[in-house]
C-alpha positions in Angstrom: -16.0 23.0 0.1 -15.3 19.5 -1.3 -12.7 19.7 -4.0 -9.7 22.0 -4.2 -8.0 22.0 -7.4 -9.4 18.7 -8.3 -8.3 17.0 -5.0 -10.5 16.2 -2.1 -10.5 19.2 0.2 -10.2 16.9 3.1 -6.8 15.8 2.4 -5.7 19.3 2.1 -7.7 21.0 4.9 -6.5 18.3 7.5 -3.2 20.0 7.5 -4.8 23.1 8.6 -6.2 21.3 11.7 -3.2 19.2 12.3 -1.0 22.5 12.5 -3.4 24.9 14.2 -4.8 22.8 17.1 -1.4 21.9 18.5 -0.1 25.4 17.9 -3.1 26.8 19.6 -2.8 24.3 22.2 0.9 25.2 23.1 0.2 29.1 22.9 -2.8 28.7 25.2 -0.6 26.7 27.7 2.0 29.3 27.6 -0.2 32.2 28.0 -2.3 30.6 30.8 1.0 29.8 32.8 2.8 32.9 32.0 1.0 36.3 32.0 3.9 37.7 30.2 3.2 35.3 27.3 -0.6 36.4 27.3 0.5 40.0 27.2 2.8 39.1 24.2 0.3 37.1 22.4 -2.5 39.6 23.1 -5.4 39.2 20.7 -3.5 36.8 18.4 -4.3 34.0 21.0 -8.1 34.1 20.4 -7.8 34.7 16.9 -5.6 31.7 16.3 -8.0 29.7 18.4 -11.1 30.9 16.4 -9.3 29.9 13.1 -8.3 26.6 14.5 -12.0 26.2 15.8 -13.4 27.0 12.1 -11.2 24.8 10.4 -12.4 21.7 12.4 -16.0 21.8 10.9 -14.8 22.8 7.5 -12.6 19.7 7.5 -15.1 17.4 9.1 -17.7 18.4 6.3 -14.9 17.7 3.6 -14.1 14.6 5.1 -17.8 13.6 5.2 -18.0 14.1 1.3 -14.7 12.1 0.9 -16.2 9.1 3.0 -19.4 8.9 0.6 -16.6 8.7 -2.3 -14.4 6.1 -1.1 -15.1 2.3 -0.7 -16.8 1.6 2.7 -14.2 0.4 5.1 -14.1 -0.3 8.9 -11.1 2.1 9.0 -12.7 5.0 7.3 -15.5 4.6 9.6 -13.2 4.7 12.9 -11.6 7.6 11.4 -14.9 9.3 10.8 -16.0 8.6 14.4 -12.8 9.9 15.9 -12.8 13.0 13.6 -16.5 13.8 15.0 -15.1 14.4 18.6 -12.5 17.1 17.8 -14.9 20.0 17.6 -15.6 20.1 21.4 -11.8 20.3 22.1 -11.4 23.0 19.6 -14.4 25.0 21.2 -12.6 24.4 24.6 -9.4 25.8 23.3 -11.2 28.8 21.7 -13.2 29.4 25.1 -10.1 29.2 27.2 -8.1 31.4 24.7 -10.7 34.0 25.0 -10.8 33.9 28.8 -6.9 34.0 29.0 -6.6 36.9 26.6 -9.4 38.8 28.2 -8.1 38.2 31.8 -4.5 39.4 30.5 -5.5 42.5 29.0 -4.1 45.7 30.4 -6.5 48.0 32.1 -6.6 51.7 30.8 -3.8 53.8 32.2 -4.4 56.3 34.8 -2.9 59.6 34.5 0.9 59.4 35.4 0.7 55.6 35.8 0.9 52.8 33.2 -1.7 50.3 32.5 -1.9 47.2 34.9 -2.7 43.5 33.8 -6.0 42.3 34.8 -4.6 38.6 35.3 -3.8 38.9 39.1 -6.0 36.5 41.2 -3.7 33.6 41.9 -6.5 30.9 42.4 -8.2 32.1 39.0 -4.9 31.7 37.4 -4.4 28.3 38.7 -7.8 27.0 37.8 -7.4 28.6 34.2 -3.9 27.1 33.9 -5.1 23.6 34.8 -8.2 23.8 32.5 -5.8 25.0 29.8 -3.4 22.3 30.1 -6.3 19.8 30.4 -8.1 20.9 27.2 -4.7 21.5 25.3 -3.5 17.9 26.1 -6.9 16.5 25.1 -7.0 18.2 21.9 -3.5 17.2 20.8 -4.1 13.8 21.7 -7.2 13.8 19.7 -5.6 15.2 16.8 -2.9 12.4 17.2 -5.5 9.6 17.3 -7.7 11.1 14.4 -4.6 11.6 12.3 -3.2 8.0 13.0 -6.5 6.5 12.0 -6.8 8.6 9.1 -3.4 7.6 7.7 -4.2 3.9 8.4 -7.5 4.4 6.5 -5.7 5.9 3.6 -2.6 3.8 3.2 -3.6 0.1 4.5 -2.9 -2.2 1.7 -2.2 0.6 -0.8 1.8 0.1 -1.0 4.2 -2.7 -1.3 5.7 -3.7 2.1 9.1 -4.3 0.1 10.6 -2.5 -2.6 9.3 -3.2 -5.8 12.1 -1.6 -8.1 14.9 0.7 -8.4 14.1 4.3 -8.9 16.6 4.7 -11.9 14.8 2.1 -13.9 17.6 -0.5 -13.8 
């Protein structure tokens, strides 16, 4: 996918990544630290993480196409280098989201009893919580760094630093 409605797909797909990675990170941390949140999110957590994961290589591929269609520039190269580093973070979010979802599932109910949460061993919860917080933070910081470098690459010298005229034509 390289063009969407005549526009480079990267400039549109990047919005999916910018929204889904931080949203997934937030949901993961909430679910990892609060079993009730994991229960409420249910299968939505790994599904959200999977969509975020898939959006990264799609956006990266579209960005590589765009890179070949813009003027060679150090800022574009820097943005490309940073963008290549997001996939491991997205994969980490997905793996941890799957673990948190699996650990938070209810066991089948026994006759006369409700189902119970599998998410019970405190040491495991602590390790998964710390890992989730670390991966979520890394992913969000990486998205910020990539986005900042992309904005600089797209907008440096592309606008006037001072106003060039009024909007009403006077």
